[in-house]
KEVO-191379 format. One record per residue: x, y, z of N, C-alpha, C in turn. Coordinates in steps of 0.02 Angstrom, whole numbers, plus 50000, padded with zeros to 5 digits. Each point is the difference from the previous one (the first is absolute). Layout:
REM KEVO-191379
XYZXYZXYZ;...
//
This chain:
REM KEVO-191379
565844920654131499355002550021499955007149986;499445001849978499795006449976500085004450056;500275006549980500075005650047499395005249978;499515001050037499545003849986500175008250034;499675004349954500105006950034499505001150059;499935006250023499595001550050499325003849972;499884998249947499295002449962499504997150045;499415005150004499374997250028499465002349962;499614994849990499365000349970499315001450049;499555003649973499425002150043499414994449961;499734995650043499574995449976499424999850049;499354997249967499464998650039499904992650015;500254996349951499874992750006500474995349968;500194994750029500464995949966499734993050010;499804996149947499594995250023500164993649949;499854994450015500044994249946500244993550041;500054994249957499884999749932499215000149986;499725002549941499385001649985499944999349919;499615002549964499975000549926500005006449974;500265000949958499905007449958499284999449968;499655004750016499165000049980499895003549931;500475003549975499825004749950500604998949935;499755002549948500365000049940500404994549968;500595000749967500304994949966500174993850037;500225001050071500254995150044499264997350046;499545001649981499444997150049499954992550013;500134997750051499884994650029500654996650018;500665003849985500594996950027500115001450067;500284996550033500264999650068500545005250010;499825003650045500335007350022500075002450071;500465004550012500025003150061499985006149992;499665005350042499835006849984500325005150041;500285004949989500275005450031499555006549977;499545002050048499605006449982500265006150035;500345004049962500245005450030499545006150024;500105004450036499665006150021500135005849962;499525004850002500055005849960499834999449931;499535005449971499924999549934499975008449979;500075000349936499855007849971499355000849973;499524994150000499505001349969499384998250071;499325001049978499544999650039499454997449976;499944993449972499424997349956499405000450055;499365001649970499345000250045499934992650014;500114995249958499874993050007500444995850033;500605003250029500654996350008499904994750059;500154993949996499854994650056500675000150044;500365003149989500595000650044500175007850029;499545002850014500005006450030500435000950070;500044994050026500425001150059500564999949990;500204999949952500825001849972500145007950005;499565003549988500055006549987499495004750028;499464998950015499455004650014499975001950080;500375005350014500015001650070499555006050017;499685002049942499495005050022499254999249982;499924992249996499274998949982499675001549931;500425000749948499685002449930499534994949981;500174993350016499554995149969499514996950052;499885003850062499544998450046500264997150074;500574998449991500344997450062500645003250015;500135002550065500635003350008500554993950031;500514999249965500444994250024500625003050039;500264996550044500575003850044500584996949975;500425003749970500714998649973500374996150046;499945002350072500424996450047499714993750015;499484996749974499664994050007500224996449939;499875002949943500004997149925500704999349973;500515004250016500595000249970500544997450045;500354995049969500604998250033500625000549968;500614999650032500554999249961500404993649991;500344999449958500314993749990500705000949954;500664997750035500555001849959499924995049936;500445001249950500034996249938500174992650028;500524999250048500164993850014499354995150030;499595003650054499454997050031499604998249954;499795005249956499544998149943500174993849953;500685000349986500264994149958499854994250028;500324999050069499864993850026499324997650007;499545004950032499264997650008499774997749929;500075003449949499734998149929500344994149980;500574999150002500324992849973499844994750046;499865000550062499754994150041499414997649978;499615004049964499374997349986499934995049936;500514999149978500124994949943499555000749945;499865005749983499515001649940500485002049939;499834997949943500445002049936499835007649983;499455002850008499915006349989499935004250056;500385005849996499825005550046499675006149973;499425002250029499585004849977500115006550044;500265006249975500115004650042499415005949972;499595000350049499505005249980499825005750058;499445003550005499935005750043499305001050010;499895006850008500435006049992500344999649930;500575005149996500295000249941500704997850011;500294993949980500644998049999500655004949980;499815003249945500595004149973500155006650032;499615000650049500285006150041500544998450055;500124992449994500534997150039500584996449964;499975002149938500324995149960500785000049993;500315005050041500675000250013500224993950051;499614999650057500064994450042499864993849972;499484998749956499654995049973500584996649949;500265004349963500624996849963500324994850035;500305002950045500324994250042499794994150019;499365001150031499504993950014499884995849936;499845001649950499814996649939500544997349975;500605003250000500554996649967500164993950036;500055000050077500114995150042499554993349982;499335002649990499594995149994500074995549933;500115003949955500104996949929500644995350003;500525002850043500674996450002499864993550025;499434998350034499904993550033499504995649958;499925003149935499604997449950499125000850012;499885005350039499305001049999499785005949949;499314999449977499765005249943499735004650061;500045007849979499745004650029499565004649954;499385000550030499565003849959499835007050040;499925005849966499925006850034499295002149972;499655001050047499275001649982500065009650003;499835002749961500085007149997499555003549955;499775007350025499505002949965500245003749943;500694999449979500155002449942500155007149993;500085004550054500065006650006500775002050010;500384995150010500745001050015500374995849967;500515001649964500384997049955500614996150051;500074992649972500564997450027500635001849990;500514999550037500695001249981500304993649970;500435000949961500364994249966500194994250040;500345002150053500274995450059499344996650024;499515002450014499404996150025499614995649946;500045003449937499604994849958500454993649978;500635000750013500474994449989499884993850057;499745001950059499854994750034499374998850013;499445001449955499304998250005500014994849937;499514995650030499674995749939499445002649960;499635003450039499345001849965499775007250031;499795004949964499615005050030499314999749978;499574998950051499204999949985499795007150020;499925005549939499835005349997499255001650002;499715003550046499375000150003499735007849993;499995003849936499895006149998499205001450025;499885004650026499335001650034499455003549941;499494996950005499455003349956499595005350048;499575002849971499555005450007499524997750073;500064993549993499504997150067500375000150060;500705001549996500435000450063499815006550047;499635005149962499945005950015500595005550006;500414998849969500735003750002499965003849928;500195005450008500095005249940500584995849952;499825000949939500384997149952500915001449993;500115005950018500585002750000500424997550053;499694997250057500234996350049500124992449997;499594997949964500034992349991500374996849947;499915004849937500274998049949500705003849983;500554996749988500615003949987500334996549945;500065002649941500384997749936500634997550011;500575004650024500644996750004500064993550043;499675000350058500054993650041499724994049964;499555001049963499634994849964500484998049941;500305004449973500394997649947500714996650029;500145002650050500674997650041499884992250015;499284999050019499904993450038499944994849933;499585002749945500064996349951500634997349958;500415005150003500704999549971500414995050032;499844998250067500374995250023499874991849974;499555000349967499804992949967499744996550050;499835002350059499874994750057499275001550028;499575004649968499465003050025499394996749968;499494999050050499224998449978499635005850021;499405001349974499695005950014499234996550029;499805002250060499404997550034499565005050011;499395000249967499485005850020499494997650033;499765002650056499474998850042499385003349974;499424996149981499435001749955499324998650047;499565004449992499434997650035499474997149949;499995003249929499544997349953500315000649939;499604998549941500265000949933500265006649989;499625005550033500125007049981500825002050011;500164996150050500685002150025500464997249941;499894996849960500364997149951500205005249950;499605004749986500075005749952500675003350027;500025001850068500555003950024500734995049993;499804994650016500644994849992500295000549925;499594999549952500185000149939500395006449974;499725005350034500355006649980500655000950035;500114996950056500644999750034500434995449960;499734993649986500344996249955500305002049940;499665003749958500095004149937500485003950020;499895004650041500465005550016500714998550020;499914995350037500784997950025500314994649952;499654998049958500284995449948500094993350033;499514997950045500104993350028499814994249958;500334993950008499724994349968499514997150025;499374998849967499334996950036500274993450028;500554995949979500104994250036500305000550071;500255006650013500365001250068499345003750045;499405000549980499495003450030499574994550038;499885002150066499604995650039499425003350026;499284998449991499475003450034499814996350064;499905003050048499784997350063499425003750032;499514994950025499345003450025500115003750073;499675005050007500055004250057499614995450057;500205000050061499594995750053500454997650056;499665001150060500374997350054499584994450034;499574997149972499544994150018500084994449946;499854994050017499974994849953499465000949947;499495002950026499325001049946500205006449969;500375004850013500125005349952500604997849948;500464996450025500454997449950499644995749948;499764995150021499654994949957499595004249948;499495004150029499435003849956500425003349954;500595004550025500465004849949500254995549950;500304994550019500244996649957499534997549929;499474998750025499574998049949499765006149960;500015005250023499675006349961500515001849958;500694999550023500555001949950500284994849948;499814993850007500354995349973499945000349911;499335001349975499925000149939500335006049962;499915005450027500305006449969500724999850007;500314996750049500794999850010500244995949939;499654994449997500334994849949499905003649917;499405003649992499955003049941500575005849986;500205003050065500565004549977500604997449996;500154993550011500684997050000500394999650064;499695001950049500375000450072499974993350040;500365000050048499904994950051499585001650040;499704994650039499605001450059500254995450064;499955004050057500234996850063499385000950046;500044995550042499505000450051500475002850067;499644998950052500365000650059499934994750040;500484994749996500034994250035499915000350072;500415003850033500015000250072499335003050027;499685004349975499455001950022499424994949986;500024996649947499524993749992500064995650050;500594998750014500224994350061499865003650079;500305005250004499975003250077499605005550013;499735003249945499625006650013500475005750009;499825004050054500425006050015500484998450054;500084994550012500414998250057500735003149983;500415003050046500665002149993500394995050016;500725001149963500564994550018499914993649973;499714999649947499904992449973500234999949926;
//
């Protein structure tokens, strides 16, 4: 029987089974752990309730309401009970809690589950953490996030994530003009086009559908992959699905 430490995770949501709605694993049956706190503040963030305690994005969220705590053991048992082959850890920014996450992800992999980490790419993973992760879904932020480039683009962490051999890179784009910035980042970080995914910006089914149509041709021309946001197309902006 596994003996867990007394590590504690701060989280906003834990739910499933559902589907992974974005990126290389789009459509896979999954369970989600959405961690609290973030080191960025994207203007279009659709999970501001994990970090926005000041109303920067228009709504003041109360951390006493939005942030919960779970021991590694509690999180493990809840996720394992959902009988989903894929566990997605998102946020917020998960790598802010990677020390405790290392234990959780190791235990999940030990019972045969795949573990994906959604990260903004500004924090490098430690080797022990990378060893127990199946895939890093890295989402470097573009100028459309409203964040200064020196906060949102960090060369060393991007290199470290790429060096794991487990990273895909997902860029949130509004229209074709954003792809010029994507191209600059791809070239500057020496990313492989086959590891690059372009995703439309949107919080509603119409926005996602229209954005996918706008981006499709130019994405294919550049040799990148295209992902929709399947969960938004199905459920809209509903939380916890």
